[in-house]
C-alpha positions as CSV (number, residue, x, y, z in Angstrom):
1,M,60.4,-24.0,-32.6
2,S,58.1,-22.3,-29.9
3,D,57.6,-24.7,-27.0
4,S,53.4,-25.0,-27.1
5,S,53.1,-27.1,-23.9
6,Q,53.9,-23.8,-22.0
7,F,51.4,-21.7,-23.4
8,S,47.8,-22.2,-21.6
9,F,44.5,-20.8,-22.2
10,P,42.7,-19.4,-18.9
11,H,40.1,-21.8,-17.7
12,R,36.7,-21.3,-18.6
13,T,35.2,-22.6,-15.2
14,P,35.3,-19.1,-13.6
15,V,33.3,-17.7,-16.6
16,F,30.8,-20.5,-16.7
17,T,30.1,-20.6,-13.3
18,T,29.5,-16.8,-12.9
19,V,27.0,-17.3,-15.8
20,I,25.5,-20.4,-14.0
21,V,25.0,-18.2,-10.9
22,L,23.5,-15.3,-12.6
23,V,21.0,-17.4,-14.4
24,C,20.1,-19.0,-11.0
25,F,19.7,-15.5,-9.6
26,A,17.7,-14.4,-12.5
27,L,15.4,-17.7,-12.1
28,F,14.9,-17.1,-8.5
29,G,14.2,-13.5,-9.1
30,W,11.5,-14.3,-11.6
31,L,9.9,-17.3,-9.5
32,A,9.5,-14.8,-6.6
33,L,8.0,-11.9,-8.7
34,K,5.7,-14.6,-10.3
35,I,4.8,-16.1,-6.9
36,Y,4.6,-12.8,-4.4
37,A,3.5,-10.0,-6.9
38,P,-0.1,-9.1,-6.9
39,H,-2.0,-10.2,-9.8
40,A,-4.1,-7.4,-9.9
41,Y,-3.6,-7.0,-13.4
42,T,-5.1,-10.2,-14.4
43,V,-8.3,-9.8,-12.3
44,D,-11.6,-9.3,-14.5
45,K,-13.6,-6.2,-13.6
46,I,-16.4,-7.3,-11.2
47,E,-19.5,-5.8,-10.3
48,G,-19.4,-3.2,-7.9
49,V,-15.3,-2.2,-8.5
50,R,-15.0,1.2,-9.4
51,T,-12.8,3.4,-11.7
52,P,-10.4,5.8,-10.2
53,A,-12.5,8.5,-10.6
54,E,-15.5,6.8,-9.4
55,R,-13.7,6.3,-6.2
56,Q,-12.5,9.9,-6.0
57,A,-16.0,11.2,-6.2
58,L,-17.2,8.5,-3.7
59,F,-14.0,9.8,-1.3
60,M,-15.0,13.2,-1.7
61,E,-18.8,12.8,-0.8
62,H,-17.8,10.5,2.2
63,H,-15.3,13.5,3.3
64,A,-17.9,16.0,2.9
65,K,-20.2,14.3,4.9
66,D,-17.8,13.7,7.7
67,Q,-16.7,17.2,7.9
68,A,-20.4,18.2,8.2
69,E,-20.9,16.0,11.0
70,A,-17.8,17.0,12.8
71,T,-18.8,20.8,12.6
72,T,-22.3,20.7,13.2
73,Y,-24.6,19.8,15.9
74,G,-27.0,16.8,15.8
75,W,-28.8,14.0,17.4
76,V,-27.2,10.6,17.4
77,D,-29.9,9.0,18.9
78,Q,-32.8,11.4,20.1
79,K,-34.9,8.8,22.2
80,A,-31.7,8.1,24.2
81,G,-30.3,11.7,24.9
82,V,-27.4,11.2,22.5
83,A,-26.4,14.1,21.0
84,R,-23.3,15.2,18.6
85,I,-21.6,18.3,19.1
86,P,-18.7,20.2,17.1
87,V,-14.9,18.7,17.4
88,E,-13.8,22.2,18.6
89,E,-16.6,22.7,20.7
90,A,-16.0,19.2,22.6
91,I,-12.4,19.8,23.1
92,K,-13.1,23.5,24.8
93,L,-15.5,21.4,27.0
94,T,-13.1,18.7,27.8
95,A,-10.2,21.0,28.6
96,R,-12.7,23.1,30.6
97,E,-13.8,19.9,32.5
98,H,-9.9,18.9,33.4
99,A,-9.0,22.4,34.1
100,K,-11.2,22.1,37.2
101,K,-9.7,19.1,38.4
């Protein structure tokens, strides 16, 4: 007969502990995601919120306006004598002014 007292199964404690630790990490990750992740996908459509296509069109409109203002002459405040000049011209004038000093 064989002596069954010498044969023992491996302890299940390391496996159980590993499973518990992994579950705790998963719960912590889920909780962090739930708390810190933005909830933009749950927000209802608000008046004034634009679609990506509308935002792109608005951006292009503003960009064209800014580009026109940066490359043309114009009055900012005519009564105060404040004018707008193209950026390239302003750079040349500033460089010329600093070269004199």
